[in-house]
C-alpha positions as CSV (number, residue, x, y, z in Angstrom):
1,C,-12.8,-37.7,5.4
2,P,-10.0,-40.4,4.1
3,E,-11.3,-39.6,0.3
4,W,-10.1,-35.6,0.9
5,G,-7.2,-37.2,2.3
6,A,-6.3,-39.8,-0.3
7,A,-7.0,-37.2,-2.9
8,L,-4.7,-34.3,-1.5
9,G,-1.6,-36.8,-1.3
10,V,-2.2,-37.6,2.8
11,R,-2.4,-41.0,3.8
12,V,-4.8,-41.7,6.8
13,P,-4.3,-44.8,8.8
14,P,-6.8,-47.1,9.3
15,A,-8.7,-47.4,12.2
16,G,-7.8,-50.4,13.6
17,L,-9.2,-51.6,17.2
18,V,-8.1,-49.9,20.0
19,V,-8.9,-52.6,23.7
20,C,-9.6,-50.5,26.5
21,M,-9.0,-52.8,29.5
22,I,-9.8,-51.7,33.4
23,V,-9.0,-53.5,35.9
24,A,-10.6,-52.2,39.8
25,L,-7.7,-52.6,42.3
26,R,-8.0,-54.1,45.7
27,E,-7.5,-51.1,47.9
28,A,-4.5,-52.1,49.8
29,A,-2.7,-53.1,46.4
30,A,-3.7,-50.3,44.7
31,D,-0.2,-48.0,45.5
32,G,2.5,-48.5,42.6
33,F,0.2,-50.8,40.6
34,G,1.1,-48.1,37.7
35,D,4.8,-49.7,38.1
36,C,4.4,-53.0,38.5
37,F,2.2,-51.9,35.2
38,A,5.0,-51.0,32.8
39,R,7.0,-53.2,34.7
40,A,5.4,-57.2,34.1
41,V,2.9,-56.9,31.9
42,A,3.2,-54.5,29.8
43,P,6.3,-55.7,28.1
44,L,4.3,-58.9,28.0
45,L,1.6,-57.9,26.1
46,V,3.9,-56.0,23.5
47,R,5.8,-58.8,22.9
48,S,2.1,-60.3,21.9
49,G,1.4,-58.0,19.0
50,A,-0.3,-55.1,21.3
51,S,0.2,-51.6,21.0
52,L,0.0,-50.1,24.1
53,R,-1.0,-47.0,24.1
54,A,-1.7,-45.5,26.8
55,S,-2.4,-46.3,30.5
56,F,-4.0,-44.4,34.0
57,V,-4.6,-45.6,37.3
58,S,-7.0,-43.3,39.0
59,E,-6.3,-40.0,41.3
60,C,-6.8,-40.1,44.7
61,S,-6.8,-36.1,45.7
62,A,-9.9,-35.0,47.0
63,N,-12.3,-33.6,44.5
64,T,-12.5,-30.0,44.8
65,F,-14.1,-29.0,41.2
66,P,-17.9,-30.1,43.0
67,A,-18.5,-30.1,39.2
68,L,-16.7,-32.7,37.7
69,P,-18.8,-36.3,38.1
70,V,-15.9,-38.3,40.1
71,R,-16.7,-41.5,41.9
72,E,-14.6,-41.1,45.1
73,G,-12.5,-43.9,46.9
74,E,-12.6,-45.7,43.7
75,K,-9.5,-47.3,43.1
76,V,-9.0,-48.0,38.8
77,F,-7.0,-49.1,36.8
78,V,-7.1,-48.6,32.9
79,A,-5.4,-49.0,29.4
80,F,-5.7,-48.5,26.0
81,L,-3.8,-51.1,24.0
82,G,-4.2,-50.5,19.8
83,F,-5.0,-53.5,17.2
84,E,-5.0,-53.9,13.6
85,N,-7.8,-55.5,13.7
86,A,-10.7,-57.8,15.5
87,Q,-8.2,-61.2,13.6
88,H,-4.8,-59.1,15.7
89,H,-6.7,-58.5,18.5
90,A,-7.5,-62.2,19.0
91,T,-4.6,-63.4,18.5
92,H,-2.3,-61.6,20.8
93,Q,-5.3,-62.9,23.3
94,A,-3.9,-66.6,22.5
95,Q,-0.5,-65.9,23.0
96,V,-0.4,-64.3,25.8
97,E,-2.9,-66.6,27.2
98,R,-0.2,-69.8,26.4
99,M,3.3,-67.6,27.5
100,P,4.3,-69.4,30.8
101,E,5.7,-66.4,31.9
102,W,1.7,-65.2,31.7
103,R,0.1,-68.1,33.7
104,D,2.2,-68.8,36.6
105,G,4.0,-65.1,37.4
106,V,2.1,-62.0,36.1
107,L,-1.8,-63.9,36.4
108,V,-0.7,-64.8,40.0
109,E,0.5,-61.3,40.4
110,L,-2.0,-59.6,39.4
111,R,-4.9,-61.8,40.9
112,R,-3.9,-60.8,44.6
113,R,-4.0,-57.4,43.5
114,L,-7.5,-56.1,42.0
115,E,-10.2,-56.3,42.8
116,S,-12.2,-57.1,39.8
117,G,-11.9,-57.6,36.0
118,P,-10.3,-57.5,33.8
119,E,-12.6,-55.7,31.8
120,N,-12.1,-55.2,27.8
121,L,-13.7,-52.6,26.2
122,R,-13.8,-53.0,21.7
123,L,-13.2,-49.7,20.7
124,A,-13.4,-48.9,16.7
125,P,-11.8,-45.4,16.4
126,T,-13.9,-42.6,14.2
127,R,-13.0,-41.2,10.9
128,R,-11.7,-38.1,13.1
129,S,-10.4,-39.7,16.4
130,R,-6.6,-39.7,16.5
131,L,-6.0,-42.3,18.9
132,R,-5.8,-45.7,16.9
133,G,-5.3,-49.6,16.5
């Protein structure tokens, strides 16, 4: 409980907003997408106010644990971005869209590599969540 933390003198950070960005990758363009994101996309997102919390790319190995529900044959990239609140996220989005290097360079490269997306899921962390905006 945040109230307990305050009573004990422990600062409980605000939950903020976490945006989960999901993109489906073209089969031929999936290799190296994590590096491309880290080199070209992430710096623009951070410069415009996002806080990159984590990023993941599909594991392409065969599923050796059948009890685990894994979709094989799909190439997906997921990034978790943190924001103070919904207004901070909206400001970030507008700022990214105005960047010439986004419109004229990065976005063109992304469209070449993506099957679909990005799909952005706005998540509100629970009080006990360790992932904060």
